DRENVOLUM-744096 format. One record per residue (C-alpha): residue in three letters; x, y, z. Coordinates in steps of 0.1 Angstrom, whole numbers, padded with zeros to 4 digits, always signed. Layout:
ALAXYZ...
//
This chain:
MET+0263+0411-0132LEU+0305+0397-0132ALA+0296+0369-0165ILE+0281+0403-0185ALA+0310+0424-0179ALA+0331+0402-0186LEU+0313+0392-0217LEU+0318+0429-0226ASN+0353+0436-0217ALA+0366+0405-0236PRO+0388+0410-0264HIS+0376+0400-0296SER+0396+0402-0331GLU+0391+0424-0362GLY+0362+0421-0385ALA+0345+0401-0358GLU+0312+0404-0351ILE+0297+0406-0318ALA+0262+0394-0312GLN+0241+0413-0297PRO+0213+0406-0274MET+0180+0414-0289LEU+0156+0435-0264PRO+0120+0434-0270GLU+0104+0469-0288VAL+0095+0489-0259LYS+0062+0516-0270VAL+0061+0549-0253LYS+0025+0566-0258VAL+0029+0603-0236ALA-0004+0616-0237ALA-0013+0653-0247GLU-0002+0678-0217LYS-0041+0697-0210GLU-0039+0729-0212PRO-0049+0756-0186ALA-0088+0749-0177TYR-0093+0787-0172LYS-0064+0804-0189ALA-0066+0815-0227ASP-0033+0831-0250THR-0050+0846-0278SER-0077+0866-0287SER-0100+0882-0316THR-0113+0910-0297GLY-0080+0935-0292LEU-0067+0934-0324LYS-0095+0923-0351PHE-0074+0890-0356GLU-0059+0856-0332ALA-0030+0872-0317ALA-0014+0860-0286ILE-0031+0886-0252ARG+0003+0891-0246ASP+0011+0916-0273ILE-0024+0932-0271PRO-0018+0968-0252GLN-0053+0970-0228SER-0069+0946-0208VAL-0087+0916-0220SER-0105+0893-0201VAL-0110+0858-0217VAL-0140+0836-0201LYS-0140+0802-0216GLU-0166+0772-0212GLU-0146+0751-0191LEU-0150+0777-0161VAL-0186+0786-0176LYS-0197+0751-0173SER-0183+0753-0138GLN-0204+0774-0122ASN-0231+0763-0141ALA-0231+0799-0162PHE-0268+0795-0178ASN-0266+0828-0193LEU-0242+0858-0205ARG-0245+0878-0168ASP-0234+0848-0151ALA-0207+0844-0170LEU-0195+0881-0168LYS-0198+0882-0130ASN-0158+0867-0142VAL-0149+0900-0152SER-0132+0925-0124GLY-0150+0958-0134LEU-0181+0946-0148THR-0215+0947-0132ILE-0250+0936-0137ALA-0280+0962-0131ALA-0315+0962-0143GLY-0320+0977-0174GLU-0338+1012-0177GLY-0369+1025-0196GLY-0380+1011-0229ARG-0340+0995-0229THR-0339+0964-0212GLY-0327+0929-0217ASP-0290+0929-0210SER-0276+0957-0193ILE-0236+0963-0181THR-0216+0989-0170LEU-0180+0984-0174ARG-0154+1007-0158GLY-0177+1026-0147PHE-0199+1037-0182SER-0231+1021-0197ALA-0221+0990-0220ASN-0259+0982-0229SER-0251+0988-0272ASP-0220+0973-0268THR-0225+0936-0275TYR-0213+0921-0300LEU-0207+0883-0315ASP-0177+0869-0330GLY-0166+0905-0338ALA-0194+0919-0349LYS-0217+0940-0337GLU-0244+0917-0324ASN-0269+0947-0299GLY-0309+0932-0293GLN-0326+0933-0266TYR-0328+0897-0249SER-0317+0879-0221ARG-0281+0858-0235ASP-0278+0820-0229THR-0241+0801-0229PHE-0255+0771-0247PHE-0240+0782-0278LEU-0208+0798-0265ASP-0173+0787-0275ARG-0160+0817-0251VAL-0168+0850-0238GLU-0139+0875-0244VAL-0140+0910-0231LEU-0118+0937-0236LYS-0116+0968-0213GLY-0112+1006-0219ALA-0126+1031-0248SER-0121+1011-0284SER-0139+1029-0309VAL-0110+1024-0330LEU-0122+0983-0337PHE-0157+0985-0328GLY-0171+1023-0333ARG-0201+1042-0314GLY-0200+1036-0280SER-0174+1007-0269THR-0168+1037-0243GLY-0161+1009-0216GLY-0156+0984-0234VAL-0166+0955-0256ILE-0182+0921-0244ASN-0176+0898-0274PRO-0188+0864-0271ILE-0172+0836-0299ALA-0197+0808-0309LYS-0187+0773-0309LYS-0178+0763-0347PRO-0174+0732-0368VAL-0146+0715-0362MET-0131+0695-0395GLY-0123+0660-0389LYS-0136+0655-0352SER-0174+0634-0348PHE-0191+0640-0306ALA-0219+0643-0294ASN-0225+0661-0261ALA-0258+0668-0237ASP-0263+0676-0206PHE-0296+0670-0184THR-0297+0698-0151TYR-0323+0699-0127GLY-0324+0719-0099SER-0341+0739-0068TYR-0371+0758-0072ASP-0384+0724-0102PHE-0359+0742-0124LYS-0350+0721-0160ARG-0325+0724-0184THR-0314+0702-0216THR-0286+0710-0234LEU-0272+0695-0267ASP-0236+0696-0290ALA-0235+0679-0316GLY-0208+0683-0346THR-0196+0658-0372LYS-0175+0660-0408LEU-0192+0650-0437ASN-0171+0644-0458ASP-0132+0663-0462ASN-0147+0701-0466VAL-0177+0701-0451ALA-0183+0703-0409VAL-0211+0707-0396ARG-0224+0714-0352LEU-0262+0718-0339ASP-0264+0735-0304ALA-0298+0727-0289LEU-0311+0745-0253TYR-0345+0739-0238GLN-0352+0752-0204ASP-0382+0754-0180ALA-0373+0771-0154ASP-0397+0788-0121SER-0376+0806-0098PHE-0372+0816-0054ARG-0392+0848-0066ASP-0433+0836-0063TYR-0450+0837-0099ASN-0409+0842-0114TYR-0405+0820-0145THR-0377+0814-0175ASN-0389+0787-0199ARG-0364+0789-0234TRP-0358+0771-0259GLY-0329+0777-0286VAL-0312+0762-0318ALA-0275+0773-0327PRO-0270+0750-0359SER-0241+0758-0383ILE-0221+0746-0412LYS-0180+0752-0421PHE-0172+0748-0459ASP-0133+0739-0466ILE-0141+0751-0502THR-0100+0754-0511LYS-0071+0749-0488ASP-0071+0789-0485THR-0107+0794-0488ASP-0134+0787-0462LEU-0176+0799-0454THR-0188+0793-0420LEU-0226+0795-0420LEU-0240+0806-0385LEU-0273+0807-0369LEU-0289+0817-0335HIS-0327+0812-0329GLN-0338+0819-0290GLU-0374+0825-0278GLU-0388+0833-0247ASP-0412+0832-0217SER-0408+0852-0188VAL-0416+0874-0161PHE-0414+0912-0163ASP-0397+0918-0122TYR-0376+0943-0107GLY-0376+0928-0074VAL-0385+0947-0045PRO-0391+0983-0034MET-0360+1005-0020ILE-0370+1020+0013GLY-0352+1049+0032GLY-0329+1041+0000LYS-0319+1013+0009PRO-0341+0976-0002ALA-0375+0968+0019ASN-0365+0945+0046VAL-0389+0919+0032PRO-0386+0884+0023VAL-0363+0874-0013ASN-0395+0858-0025GLN-0419+0886-0025PHE-0439+0897-0054TYR-0453+0931-0057GLY-0466+0924-0094PHE-0500+0909-0111LYS-0501+0870-0106ASP-0521+0863-0133ASP-0503+0888-0157LEU-0465+0879-0160LEU-0462+0888-0203GLN-0424+0891-0211THR-0418+0873-0244TYR-0387+0874-0265ASP-0383+0859-0299THR-0345+0864-0315SER-0333+0852-0347VAL-0292+0860-0359ALA-0275+0848-0388THR-0242+0854-0394ALA-0217+0842-0429ILE-0183+0844-0420PHE-0158+0838-0450ASN-0121+0839-0451HIS-0098+0838-0477ARG-0056+0836-0480PHE-0041+0851-0507ASN-0009+0843-0498SER+0013+0836-0463ASP+0011+0874-0459PHE-0021+0884-0473SER-0055+0878-0461VAL-0093+0886-0457ARG-0126+0880-0436ASN-0156+0890-0447THR-0185+0890-0416SER-0221+0896-0428ARG-0246+0896-0399TYR-0285+0898-0396GLY-0302+0901-0364ASN-0340+0905-0361TYR-0350+0909-0323GLU-0389+0911-0312ARG-0397+0919-0272ASN-0436+0921-0260TYR-0436+0929-0220ARG-0461+0945-0196THR-0441+0969-0169LEU-0446+0969-0133LEU-0423+0996-0119PHE-0425+1016-0088SER-0433+1051-0092GLY-0416+1073-0071ALA-0403+1065-0031ALA-0423+1051-0005SER-0447+1069+0017GLY-0460+1065+0052THR-0440+1045+0079GLY-0438+1010+0095THR-0461+0987+0088ALA-0478+1010+0065ALA-0459+1024+0042THR-0467+1015+0008ILE-0457+1024-0028ALA-0469+1034-0060ARG-0467+1014-0089THR-0471+1014-0132GLN-0475+0997-0155ALA-0470+1001-0192LEU-0474+0973-0222ARG-0446+0979-0241SER-0431+0964-0278SER-0399+0968-0296PRO-0393+0950-0323GLN-0358+0960-0331GLU-0334+0948-0374ASN-0295+0948-0377TYR-0277+0944-0404TYR-0244+0947-0404ASN-0213+0937-0427GLN-0174+0943-0422THR-0144+0934-0442ASP-0110+0932-0423PHE-0081+0927-0445THR-0043+0915-0428PHE-0006+0921-0443LYS+0019+0906-0426LYS+0053+0914-0445PRO+0086+0928-0423LEU+0090+0965-0434PHE+0122+0978-0433GLY+0137+0948-0421PHE+0114+0946-0394ASN+0082+0921-0383ASN+0047+0940-0393THR+0008+0932-0389LEU-0015+0958-0410LEU-0048+0954-0402PHE-0074+0979-0426GLY-0108+0974-0435ALA-0143+0995-0438GLU-0177+0981-0414VAL-0210+0993-0426GLY-0247+0984-0411TRP-0282+0997-0407GLU-0302+0992-0376ASP-0342+1000-0375TYR-0351+0999-0342THR-0392+1008-0330PHE-0404+1012-0295ARG-0446+1016-0287SER-0455+1016-0254LYS-0494+1020-0238ASN-0501+1032-0198SER-0528+1010-0182THR-0550+1031-0159GLY-0562+1020-0123VAL-0531+1007-0106THR-0531+1011-0076PRO-0500+1012-0045VAL-0497+0983-0028SER-0488+0977+0003ILE-0449+0972+0011TYR-0445+0948+0043ASN-0480+0933+0034PRO-0484+0933-0001ILE-0519+0914-0008GLY-0511+0891-0041THR-0542+0914-0063PRO-0553+0901-0095THR-0548+0919-0130VAL-0557+0962-0135GLY-0591+0944-0152LEU-0604+0967-0179GLY-0573+0997-0173ARG-0551+0971-0185ALA-0533+0981-0215ASN-0540+0946-0237ASP-0529+0959-0273PHE-0521+0993-0288SER-0551+1012-0300GLY-0562+1046-0283VAL-0537+1063-0263LEU-0504+1054-0264ALA-0472+1065-0241THR-0449+1071-0269ASP-0447+1053-0303ARG-0418+1055-0326ASN-0392+1044-0353THR-0355+1051-0349LYS-0335+1039-0385THR-0293+1041-0383ASN-0265+1043-0409THR-0231+1030-0404ALA-0202+1035-0426ALA-0165+1036-0413GLY-0127+1028-0422TYR-0097+1020-0403VAL-0063+1008-0402LEU-0043+0994-0378ASP-0005+0987-0375GLN+0013+0967-0353PHE+0058+0974-0359GLU+0084+0954-0343ILE+0107+0977-0335THR+0129+0954-0316PRO+0119+0918-0304GLU+0119+0933-0279TRP+0093+0964-0280LYS+0062+0965-0305LEU+0043+1000-0312LEU+0008+0996-0320ALA-0008+1024-0337GLY-0043+1028-0359GLY-0078+1047-0362ARG-0111+1051-0380TYR-0132+1069-0388ASP-0171+1069-0390VAL-0197+1080-0395PHE-0231+1079-0382GLN-0262+1086-0393ALA-0300+1089-0368LYS-0334+1097-0374GLN-0363+1094-0358GLU-0397+1100-0367ASP-0424+1102-0335PHE-0456+1090-0344LEU-0475+1110-0317VAL-0454+1145-0317ASN-0440+1151-0349THR-0418+1174-0325ASN-0395+1151-0322ASN-0387+1139-0351PHE-0348+1148-0355GLU-0326+1140-0379ARG-0288+1138-0373THR-0254+1127-0389ASP-0215+1124-0370HIS-0184+1123-0389GLN-0156+1112-0359TRP-0123+1104-0356ASN-0106+1078-0334PRO-0069+1070-0325ARG-0050+1045-0307ALA-0021+1039-0298GLY-0005+1015-0275LEU+0036+1003-0268VAL+0046+0968-0255TRP+0077+0956-0241GLN+0088+0920-0234PRO+0122+0919-0222LYS+0113+0881-0212ASP+0090+0855-0232TRP+0070+0851-0198GLN+0068+0895-0190ALA+0045+0922-0213TYR+0045+0955-0205TYR+0027+0982-0219PHE+0008+1014-0223SER-0020+1024-0242TYR-0043+1049-0255GLY-0077+1050-0264THR-0106+1072-0275SER-0143+1060-0276PHE-0174+1085-0288ASN-0215+1088-0276PRO-0233+1098-0303SER-0270+1115-0287ALA-0287+1083-0311GLU-0265+1061-0297THR-0291+1036-0281PHE-0321+1047-0308THR-0337+1075-0287LEU-0331+1120-0299ALA-0348+1144-0278ALA-0347+1185-0283ASN-0325+1184-0261THR-0300+1162-0275ALA-0307+1165-0310ASN-0287+1187-0320LEU-0253+1181-0289LYS-0220+1166-0310PRO-0210+1133-0296GLU-0191+1129-0261GLN-0155+1121-0260ASN-0144+1096-0244GLN-0102+1085-0238ASN-0089+1058-0212LEU-0047+1063-0203GLU-0033+1024-0194VAL-0004+1006-0181GLY-0001+0975-0174ALA+0019+0942-0168LYS+0012+0903-0182LEU+0030+0881-0165ASP+0037+0840-0172PHE+0047+0815-0146PHE+0049+0778-0143ASP+0057+0776-0177GLY+0027+0794-0188ARG+0006+0773-0174LEU-0005+0805-0150SER-0012+0841-0157ALA-0009+0869-0141THR-0023+0904-0155GLY-0026+0941-0136ALA-0038+0978-0149LEU-0039+1009-0139PHE-0058+1036-0155ARG-0083+1066-0160LEU-0113+1063-0179GLU-0131+1095-0183LYS-0159+1120-0208THR-0145+1152-0211ASN-0180+1167-0227ALA-0210+1150-0208ARG-0240+1162-0218THR-0254+1181-0187THR-0282+1210-0183ASP-0276+1244-0196PRO-0281+1272-0173ALA-0291+1293-0190ASP-0319+1270-0201PRO-0329+1237-0183THR-0350+1225-0216LYS-0317+1223-0233ASN-0285+1204-0226ILE-0250+1208-0235LEU-0213+1200-0235ALA-0198+1205-0206GLY-0197+1177-0175GLU-0169+1149-0174GLN-0166+1124-0159LYS-0139+1102-0146THR-0128+1068-0140ASP-0096+1058-0120GLY-0092+1025-0108PHE-0071+0995-0111GLU-0073+0956-0117LEU-0053+0923-0108GLY-0063+0886-0122LEU-0049+0854-0124ALA-0057+0828-0138GLY-0043+0790-0151ASP-0030+0763-0132LEU-0015+0765-0094LEU-0007+0726-0097LYS-0012+0700-0128ASN-0047+0695-0109TRP-0053+0725-0095SER-0070+0755-0117LEU-0079+0789-0106SER-0093+0825-0119ALA-0093+0851-0102THR-0097+0885-0106TYR-0100+0915-0081ALA-0116+0952-0094TYR-0108+0988-0078LEU-0130+1019-0094ASP-0134+1050-0086ALA-0155+1063-0104GLU-0170+1102-0105VAL-0192+1128-0120THR-0163+1157-0125LYS-0182+1183-0137SER-0219+1192-0144THR-0247+1215-0142THR-0275+1187-0138PHE-0299+1192-0107ALA-0316+1157-0091THR-0342+1156-0064GLY-0330+1128-0038THR-0360+1102-0028VAL-0349+1106+0010SER-0342+1134+0013GLY-0367+1153-0010LEU-0338+1178-0017SER-0330+1191-0052LYS-0287+1187-0056SER-0263+1195-0083LEU-0249+1161-0100GLN-0212+1173-0094GLY-0195+1150-0072MET-0213+1120-0070ASN-0204+1088-0072SER-0214+1071-0105ILE-0241+1047-0106ASN-0242+1011-0104VAL-0197+1010-0098PRO-0188+0998-0065LYS-0155+1006-0053ASN-0145+0972-0048SER-0153+0945-0068GLY-0142+0906-0075VAL-0146+0868-0080VAL-0126+0836-0066TRP-0128+0806-0085THR-0110+0773-0081SER-0114+0734-0085TYR-0093+0705-0081ASN-0086+0674-0095ILE-0081+0648-0063ASN-0080+0620-0087PRO-0088+0614-0126GLU-0124+0609-0116TRP-0131+0632-0085GLU-0128+0670-0091VAL-0139+0696-0062GLY-0141+0738-0065GLY-0156+0764-0055GLY-0153+0804-0051VAL-0168+0834-0035PHE-0183+0864-0056MET-0181+0895-0031SER-0189+0931-0045GLY-0190+0963-0020SER-0219+0985-0021ARG-0227+1010-0049PHE-0254+1038-0054THR-0281+1030-0078ASP-0293+1071-0083ALA-0276+1102-0092VAL-0272+1118-0062ASN-0262+1092-0039GLU-0293+1086-0011VAL-0298+1050-0025THR-0275+1025-0014LEU-0272+0985-0027PRO-0254+0968+0004GLY-0223+0948-0002TYR-0218+0914-0004ALA-0201+0882-0009ARG-0217+0846-0021LEU-0200+0817-0015ASP-0206+0787-0044ALA-0193+0746-0043THR-0192+0723-0069VAL-0177+0688-0070ALA-0181+0660-0099TYR-0177+0629-0103HIS-0156+0621-0145GLN-0161+0588-0167LYS-0150+0587-0203HIS-0185+0586-0211PHE-0204+0612-0186ASP-0199+0632-0159ILE-0216+0639-0129GLN-0221+0672-0112ALA-0238+0685-0082ASN-0230+0729-0078ALA-0249+0749-0048PHE-0251+0785-0049ASN-0255+0810-0017LEU-0238+0781+0008LEU-0242+0806+0040ASP-0276+0817+0027LYS-0269+0856+0029THR-0297+0878+0017TYR-0279+0901-0014TYR-0289+0921-0043GLU-0277+0914-0074SER-0291+0947-0093GLY-0309+0978-0087GLN-0328+1013-0098THR-0336+1044-0076ASN-0369+1023-0069THR-0362+0984-0065ALA-0332+0961-0058LEU-0334+0926-0075PRO-0326+0899-0046GLY-0301+0874-0053VAL-0303+0837-0051PRO-0309+0822-0015LEU-0292+0791-0006SER-0300+0762-0038GLY-0285+0735-0055GLN-0283+0719-0091LEU-0275+0685-0106THR-0263+0679-0141LEU-0258+0651-0157ARG-0230+0654-0186LEU-0237+0625-0214LYS-0203+0626-0238TYR-0199+0606-0273
//
């Protein structure tokens, strides 16, 4: 060290060169920082274009693919359990498939795909989804009719330019559950990329005589026509063979104390099939750096054929002699949709301030047919000692000849224009304002009773406004106001007591905060809101056969959420919602199945809305190879009937996962309901559907 110091300090003559020691070249490779597994920074749902979530003055939840895979959430309804303020219900009447309640209001017709309406009746799978986005609160300014509690907008996987990959998952689990998925993509040339997602599932169930056999393909291709123009074509085709099963009977206002596997249907009569095809074309063009257009065209074809098995009325008898009546019907509900929407985005400073203007139009039609034929000779069944009887035999409805219970067709047409402007008052303050005008036409043709033929046209204006304050890069506080409308034919049904009624009106008032911590790796959100329907349909006191728009319904609540990384290797997704949903004004009466008394709906809690609910899911990478995780799904008790006499008990379900990661494969084990608690996921007035008991799945994931 002294010799080196002497050399460096030695005097030298002017102009003389000092010999510089030659050091070997050192190359430093910095690995790209991995983004948080469960946290999303942007959403395309809140403003109809990709925007930072912190800039959207409304609650937005994003369930990413990483969370879906960690939980083995194979169905959309399982993925949506991670969304605060959302509950899954059993399908009602002829309107079945995925049935959702959001902030206390039905969202059955509020399902979209890549921002365009996709409301067919089938059980949606996650095999082709990149993520699921949920915008909460009244949102008709963006999406038209419905969207009262919000909208569910899954985002499909799409081709990726310049990247070749192939992933295959093989899962085997309890009750002979077998499932295989494929996700592969490549670039054909500099301008064309393709992707294929595929699914095959052959699964039994913890419910006796139940199964869900499903297959699907979702090919897609992207053309980069020019550097400013691209076209993406996507197709989803999915078929399913499964069982119509609403679970176990209600008795005395609660689920019967029977084994969760007990089946009350006809074991040799399990008809339920789905055949779904959805084709989408997405065209993008950028005129210049400020002005762009996006056009989405979608055609959907949905076929569902099934035989119901429903409990009819309340249980009769007591003790082991208790029985419940059953009904059976053959049903078919084919549906066709076409929607086309064009969105223009113009980003240009206005008066020296940053400004983004969105405007566009939407047109579409839907054609829905519902046919139903009742079986005869369906006998009651013992609740506590059911005997697995065969089909009802000669009385079974096998086709749609003879006397039908229902045979109708409903056609709808939608035309709408909208404008939305996001104006940056200062770098800290952003104002959002806009509106949409809808023309919604519906025509119903009843092939059995021509007096039930109705036509209706509604003209509706919906505004939206919001203000965002961002005092720091990691803070955003907002206020928003939005509206929505529910026309009489929203779910393809018109009746004599609704055909002449104007749409119901709803509004959402919300204040909230969105905060980022740890250099943006963890986000915290909170929202306080009131969602109210000011002119709900209710019975006309002067004529009980008619309805009037004199009812009121509201939901007051707040939501909290955490998503992201607590530490470098520790990920978390946590949500909580408190909902106080109530019918505040009504002239309608209904008879309780427990008391047998006629009661007013006024003052009753809304159906299928727990006051408290939430999910906590976390995962930790012990090292690059081993990962452990788990969480709890919680729900308070909730009423399943209009007069609040029938209750689903609250529950907390504990799940866990452990995974071993290698470069070209993963092995993952999932355990569900570790404490083997009996609980019920959904219900109606007469039925309750049990949740899964203690069970497990093992997945092998191959990666290339």
